Steps between C-alpha positions, in 0.01 A plus 500: 500500500785742572644471152202703363613784275310816584462811287435825698343763271464856633608834363611601852842373585415538871197273464699244304760501778224443762365209298838340431606538869168349620540208252864443627383519865241221433752283325478578128829622348444454129353840411513712183376859477329716234389863514199466267279246322692522177833419671324227703361330186849502345638337805222245519583394139880507548533346850312224679247674726271300730309779686434863419441770763386812322385858571206646304601861429818498290619687190520341152294188588306490820431194718160432358636507147783270608255255654290495188806443276608202727158347514442514124819300435426135524856416619471756790127489592562289812768731639399614846464877532469700825397860455638740769351846452359820664176445305267363758164588344276195464454567120883493453533175695214336294662627180837350594342167598315491167825561322647196678696597806539224756466732791508868596665699778438868563803714603625547768534141590682303765761232424266249657221594258730450202620160639142383559381597148802333339447180697127506423566538125761225491269258679216553247 
């Protein structure tokens, strides 16, 4: 389980650092980073990625567009995606779930919440 390769996607270097540090604290050390959906998609196609953690609001290609791009590709459609965003409005959460996210966390979040969501997604 600990060999899972994560991709942390967020335009904020600080938020990526928080996600990476939290993943390392809970035992995941194989982590790649991207600053937007376009960069993330390129990494997904060039590296082996097992789990995506993405923000919604990003330049070039936002998180929702990234999720739709992943879910419309047959070779990627089963890739687990956790959305971590400031967008906590019910309509946004519903839209993200319809697009295919595995789960959703509203910022700010605790390391424990991130750990629980990841474990929950990996079990399903």
